[in-house]
C-alpha positions in Angstrom: -121.4 5.5 96.8 -124.6 7.4 97.8 -124.6 10.5 99.9 -127.5 11.5 102.2 -127.9 15.2 101.8 -130.7 15.5 104.3 -128.4 14.9 107.4 -124.9 15.6 108.6 -122.6 18.6 108.4 -123.9 20.7 105.5 -120.5 22.0 104.3 -118.8 18.6 104.3 -121.8 16.8 102.8 -122.1 19.4 100.0 -118.4 19.3 99.2 -118.3 15.5 99.3 -121.3 15.3 96.9 -120.1 18.1 94.6 -116.5 16.9 94.3 -117.2 14.0 91.8 -119.5 16.3 89.9 -116.9 19.0 89.6 -114.2 16.4 88.5 -116.7 14.9 86.1 -117.5 18.3 84.4 -113.8 18.9 84.3 -113.3 15.7 82.3 -116.2 16.6 80.1 -114.5 19.9 79.3 -111.5 17.9 78.3 -113.5 16.5 75.4 -113.6 20.0 73.9 -110.2 21.2 75.1 -108.4 18.1 73.7 -109.9 18.9 70.3 -109.0 22.6 70.5 -105.5 22.0 71.7 -104.5 19.3 69.3 -106.3 20.8 66.3 -104.9 24.2 67.0 -101.3 22.9 67.3 -101.4 20.4 64.5 -103.8 21.8 61.9 -103.6 25.6 62.2 -105.9 28.6 62.6 -108.5 27.7 60.0 -109.0 24.2 61.4 -109.2 25.7 64.9 -111.8 28.2 63.8 -113.7 25.4 62.1 -113.9 23.3 65.3 -114.5 26.3 67.5 -117.3 27.7 65.4 -119.4 24.6 66.0 -118.9 24.6 69.7 -121.9 26.8 70.5 -124.0 24.8 68.0 -123.3 21.4 69.6 -123.6 22.9 73.1 -127.0 24.3 72.2 -128.1 20.9 71.0 -126.8 19.1 74.1 -128.4 21.8 76.3 -131.9 20.7 75.2 -131.1 17.1 76.2 -129.2 18.0 79.3 -131.9 20.3 80.5 -134.5 17.6 80.2 -132.2 15.2 82.1 -131.5 17.9 84.7 -135.2 18.5 85.3 -135.9 14.8 85.6 -133.0 14.5 88.1 -134.4 17.3 90.2 -137.8 15.6 90.4 -136.1 12.3 91.3 -134.1 13.9 94.1 -137.3 15.5 95.5 -139.2 12.2 95.6 -136.1 10.5 97.0 -136.0 13.0 99.9 -139.7 12.5 100.4 -139.1 8.7 100.3 -141.8 8.3 97.7 -140.5 5.4 95.7 -143.6 4.9 93.5 -143.5 8.4 92.1 -139.7 8.2 91.8 -139.9 5.2 89.6 -142.7 6.8 87.6 -140.7 9.9 86.9 -137.7 7.9 85.8 -139.8 5.9 83.3 -141.6 8.9 81.8 -138.4 10.9 81.6 -136.5 8.2 79.8 -139.0 7.9 76.9 -139.7 11.7 76.8 -136.0 12.7 76.6 -135.0 9.7 74.3 -137.7 10.8 71.8 -136.6 14.4 71.8 -132.9 13.3 71.3 -133.7 11.2 68.2 -135.8 14.0 66.7 -133.1 16.6 67.4 -130.4 14.5 65.7 -132.6 14.0 62.6 -133.5 17.7 62.2 -129.9 18.9 62.6 -128.5 16.5 60.1 -131.3 17.3 57.7 -130.9 21.1 57.9 -127.2 21.3 58.6 -126.1 23.4 55.6 -128.8 25.9 56.3 -127.8 26.1 60.0 -124.1 26.7 59.2 -125.0 29.5 56.8 -127.0 31.1 59.6 -123.9 30.9 61.8 -122.0 32.9 59.1 -119.3 30.2 58.7 -116.7 31.6 56.3 -116.5 29.8 52.9 -112.9 28.8 53.4 -113.7 26.5 56.4 -117.3 25.5 55.5 -116.3 22.0 54.2 -114.2 21.2 57.3 -117.0 22.5 59.6 -119.6 20.4 57.9 -117.6 17.2 58.2 -116.9 17.8 61.9 -120.5 18.6 62.8 -121.9 15.6 61.0 -119.7 13.3 63.1 -120.3 15.0 66.4 -124.1 15.1 66.0 -124.2 11.4 65.3 -123.4 10.8 69.0 -126.5 12.7 70.4 -128.2 9.5 71.5 -125.1 8.6 73.6 -125.1 12.2 75.1 -128.7 11.5 76.1 -127.9 8.1 77.7 -125.0 9.5 79.7 -126.7 12.6 81.0 -130.0 10.8 81.8 -128.4 8.2 84.0 -125.9 10.7 85.4 -128.6 13.1 86.6 -130.8 10.3 87.9 -127.9 8.7 89.8 -127.1 12.1 91.3 -130.7 12.6 92.3 -130.5 9.6 94.6 -127.1 10.7 96.0 -124.7 8.9 93.7 -122.2 11.3 92.1 -119.3 8.9 91.9 -120.4 6.3 89.3 -121.0 8.8 86.4 -117.5 10.2 87.2 -115.9 6.8 86.6 -117.4 6.3 83.2 -116.6 9.9 82.2 -113.0 9.5 83.3 -112.6 6.4 81.1 -114.1 8.0 78.1 -112.0 11.2 78.5 -108.8 9.2 78.5 -109.9 7.4 75.3 -110.8 10.8 73.8 -107.4 12.3 74.3 -105.5 9.3 73.1 -107.6 9.0 69.9 -107.3 12.7 69.3 -103.6 12.4 69.2 -103.7 9.2 67.1 -106.3 10.3 64.5 -105.1 14.0 64.1 -101.4 13.9 64.6 -100.3 10.4 63.4 -103.0 9.3 61.0 -103.6 12.7 59.5 -107.4 12.5 59.5 -107.7 16.3 60.0 -110.7 17.7 61.8 -112.6 14.5 61.1 -110.2 12.7 63.4 -111.0 15.0 66.2 -114.7 14.4 65.6 -114.3 10.6 65.5 -112.3 10.7 68.8 -115.1 12.6 70.5 -117.8 10.3 69.1 -116.1 7.2 70.3 -115.7 8.7 73.8 -119.4 9.6 73.9 -120.3 6.0 73.0 -118.2 4.7 75.8 -119.5 7.1 78.5 -123.2 6.9 77.4 -123.5 3.2 76.7 -121.3 2.2 79.6 -123.1 4.2 82.2 -126.5 3.0 80.9 -125.5 -0.6 80.9 -124.1 -0.4 84.5 -127.2 1.3 85.8 -129.5 -1.3 84.3 -127.5 -4.1 85.7 -126.5 -2.8 89.1 -129.2 -0.3 90.2 -132.7 -1.8 90.4 -134.2 1.6 91.1 -132.8 3.0 87.8 -134.1 0.2 85.5 -136.6 1.2 82.9 -139.4 -1.4 82.8 -142.3 -1.3 80.3 -144.5 -3.1 82.8 -144.0 -0.2 85.3 -145.3 2.5 82.9 -148.6 3.1 84.6 -149.2 6.8 85.5 -151.8 9.5 85.7 -152.0 12.7 83.7 -150.9 14.6 86.8 -147.7 12.6 87.1 -146.9 13.1 83.4 -147.6 16.8 83.7 -145.2 17.2 86.6 -142.4 15.4 84.8 -143.0 17.6 81.6 -143.2 20.8 83.7 -139.9 20.2 85.4 -138.0 18.7 82.5 -139.2 21.1 79.7 -138.7 24.2 81.9 -135.1 23.1 82.7 -134.6 22.3 79.1 -136.0 25.6 77.9 -133.7 27.4 80.4 -130.6 25.6 79.0 -131.8 26.1 75.5 -132.4 29.9 76.0 -129.0 30.1 77.6 -127.2 28.4 74.7 -129.3 30.0 72.0 -128.2 33.3 73.3 -124.6 32.1 73.1 -125.3 30.8 69.6 -126.4 34.2 68.5 -123.2 35.6 70.0 -121.2 33.1 68.1 -122.7 34.4 64.8 -121.8 37.9 65.8 -118.2 36.8 66.7 -117.9 35.0 63.3 -118.7 38.2 61.5 -115.4 39.7 62.8 -113.3 37.1 60.9 -111.1 34.0 61.6 -108.7 35.8 64.0 -111.5 36.8 66.4 -113.1 33.4 65.9 -109.9 31.5 66.8 -109.4 33.8 69.9 -113.0 33.3 71.0 -112.7 29.5 70.5 -109.8 29.3 72.9 -110.9 31.9 75.4 -114.4 30.6 75.8 -112.9 27.1 76.6 -110.7 28.6 79.3 -113.6 30.7 80.6 -115.9 27.7 80.8 -113.2 25.6 82.5 -112.5 28.4 85.1 -116.0 28.8 86.4 -117.0 25.2 85.8 -116.5 24.2 89.5 -118.9 26.9 90.5 -121.5 25.7 88.0 -121.3 22.1 89.2 -121.4 23.3 92.8 -124.6 25.0 91.9 -126.0 21.7 90.5 -125.0 19.9 93.6 -126.6 22.6 95.7 -129.8 22.1 93.7 -129.9 18.4 94.6 -129.3 19.4 98.2 -132.2 21.8 98.2 -134.5 19.4 96.4 -133.9 16.4 98.7 -134.3 18.6 101.8 -137.4 20.3 100.3 -138.9 16.8 99.8 -138.0 15.9 103.4 -139.5 19.1 104.7 -136.3 20.4 106.2 -136.6 24.1 105.4 -134.2 25.3 108.2 -131.5 23.1 106.7 -132.1 24.7 103.3 -131.7 28.2 104.8 -128.4 27.2 106.5 -127.3 25.6 103.3 -127.9 28.8 101.3 -125.6 30.8 103.6 -122.8 28.3 103.5 -123.1 27.7 99.7 -122.9 31.4 98.8 -119.8 31.7 101.0 -118.0 28.7 99.5 -118.8 29.8 95.9 -117.8 33.4 96.5 -114.4 32.5 97.9 -113.7 30.1 95.0 -114.8 32.6 92.4 -112.6 35.4 93.8 -109.5 33.1 93.7 -110.1 31.9 90.2 -110.8 35.5 89.0 -107.4 36.6 90.2 -105.7 33.6 88.5 -107.4 34.1 85.1 -106.8 37.8 85.0 -103.1 37.6 86.0 -102.2 34.6 83.8 -104.5 35.4 80.8 -101.7 35.6 78.3 -100.0 32.4 79.5 -103.4 30.6 79.4 -103.9 31.6 75.7 -100.4 30.5 74.8 -101.2 26.9 76.0 -103.5 26.6 73.0 -101.9 28.8 70.3 -98.4 29.5 69.2 -96.7 32.5 70.8 -96.2 34.2 67.4 -100.0 34.4 66.8 -100.1 37.8 68.6 -103.5 39.1 67.3 -105.3 35.9 68.5 -103.6 36.0 71.9 -104.3 39.7 72.3 -108.0 39.3 71.5 -108.4 36.3 73.7 -106.6 38.0 76.6 -109.1 40.9 76.4 -112.0 38.5 76.6 -110.5 36.7 79.6 -109.7 39.8 81.6 -113.2 41.2 81.0 -115.0 38.0 82.0 -112.6 36.9 84.6 -113.0 39.9 86.8 -116.7 39.0 87.3 -116.7 35.3 88.0 -118.3 35.8 91.4 -121.4 37.0 89.6 -121.8 33.9 87.5 -121.0 31.8 90.6 -123.9 33.3 92.5 -126.2 33.0 89.4 -125.5 29.2 89.3 -126.6 29.0 92.9 -129.8 30.9 92.2 -130.5 28.5 89.3 -130.0 25.5 91.6 -132.1 27.0 94.4 -135.2 27.6 92.2 -135.0 24.2 90.6 -134.6 22.6 94.0 -137.8 24.2 95.4 -139.7 23.1 92.2 -139.8 26.7 90.8 -137.8 26.1 87.6 -139.7 28.9 85.8 -137.8 31.4 87.9 -134.5 30.0 86.8 -135.8 30.5 83.2 -136.6 34.1 84.0 -133.1 34.7 85.3 -131.6 33.1 82.2 -133.7 35.3 79.9 -132.6 38.4 81.8 -128.9 37.3 81.7 -128.8 36.2 78.0 -131.3 38.8 76.8 -129.1 41.6 78.2 -126.0 40.0 76.8 -127.4 39.6 73.2 -129.0 43.1 73.2 -125.9 44.9 74.4 -123.5 42.8 72.2 -125.4 43.6 69.0 -125.8 47.3 70.1 -122.3 48.0 71.1 -120.1 45.9 68.8 -121.0 47.8 65.6 -119.7 51.0 67.2 -116.2 51.5 65.7 -114.6 52.8 68.9 -115.9 49.7 70.9 -115.9 46.9 68.4 -115.6 43.3 69.7 -115.1 44.6 73.3 -118.8 45.3 73.3 -119.5 41.6 73.0 -117.3 40.8 76.0 -118.5 43.5 78.4 -122.2 42.6 77.7 -121.8 39.2 79.4 -121.0 40.3 83.0 -123.6 43.1 82.8 -126.2 40.3 82.1 -124.9 38.3 85.1 -125.3 41.2 87.5 -128.8 42.0 86.5 -129.9 38.4 86.8 -128.3 38.1 90.3 -130.2 41.2 91.5 -133.5 39.6 90.2 -132.6 36.2 91.8 -132.0 37.8 95.2 -135.3 39.7 95.1 -137.2 36.4 94.3 -135.2 34.6 97.0 -136.3 37.0 99.7 -139.9 36.6 98.6 -139.8 32.8 98.8 -137.9 32.9 102.2 -140.9 34.7 103.6 
């Protein structure tokens, strides 16, 4: 199941490795889409707004953990390319205990301060109780989010992108089936959607962890192996926390946008809930291709194959650019039909607002596609701080413009939408400037 990214035809190797990652992320999106689709159809606008208003909160929480796992996976892929098994094992051990501790602390803090957090998000009073119930259930699964992502990124770091896909596929099917049973037939309301997702998280996290411990000797966590120097610990912390900070900044910016969206009322909230899911699903393959590209760069960087990295850069930008153009045309042309998949045709204001979002974002997917490649490149050459800089530029611009433009009566909510691609473009320009510097 392992793919050697340091040899062979670059295009075919990259696509072979990225394919399972793309499918896996697609299945992960199904977690949220299943909730949105079934809740929207069965429980109505308020329930949809309730589930959707927590999406950015849970995504922010997960981003902290996923970022730590992503940084650890990058370090593992570098040592794997360098064929340094001692440091590879050390980084896995340190990362496991580091990320596991952060995950437990995050879960405790959120459950402790949940009511305060939801007030900051400006959750309307009429959906506060439903939102609270849903978030409590979802957050209870953070430890399983950690287990899945830790072993998934470590497995990908050593060239195995297939095994994480298998466990995610099983859990996604369970999620959809339980969504239907709990929400439609057992009338559990939004709690049913939460329980369905929680059970799916347990299956994917515990299942992949158990498989990795039994089948993959290199991925086993052993107390007796935890012997490392201060320098080794620092390197793990630098890569992991920088990647985590990047993901956190990205999603904290989105969290601030969610609060601004919520201030426009439940119709805009419901439209944003649906449109952002479609949006994320549309550019998701480009995002996962960027993650696969990061592993490619990291392994070859460890192996000292700089010319292969340069050739990989050219081919990766070409592949991502072609895909993003095709998906942009699809989303812009079929924006109304895509919205109607999730909401009834007679909910015209929701559809109209969501369509405006999709057209605005969809026209610029090539910019976010290139930005994902820049993120992957800088993580791959052990410069995650530059990825963080690009994220700050992208999200900082987005938040600043959104809060500046949306209060203007003639612009309104459109100011939130247009701020996003402007941030992408500025970050791309900065990423290109840095890339030319590091090529030299």
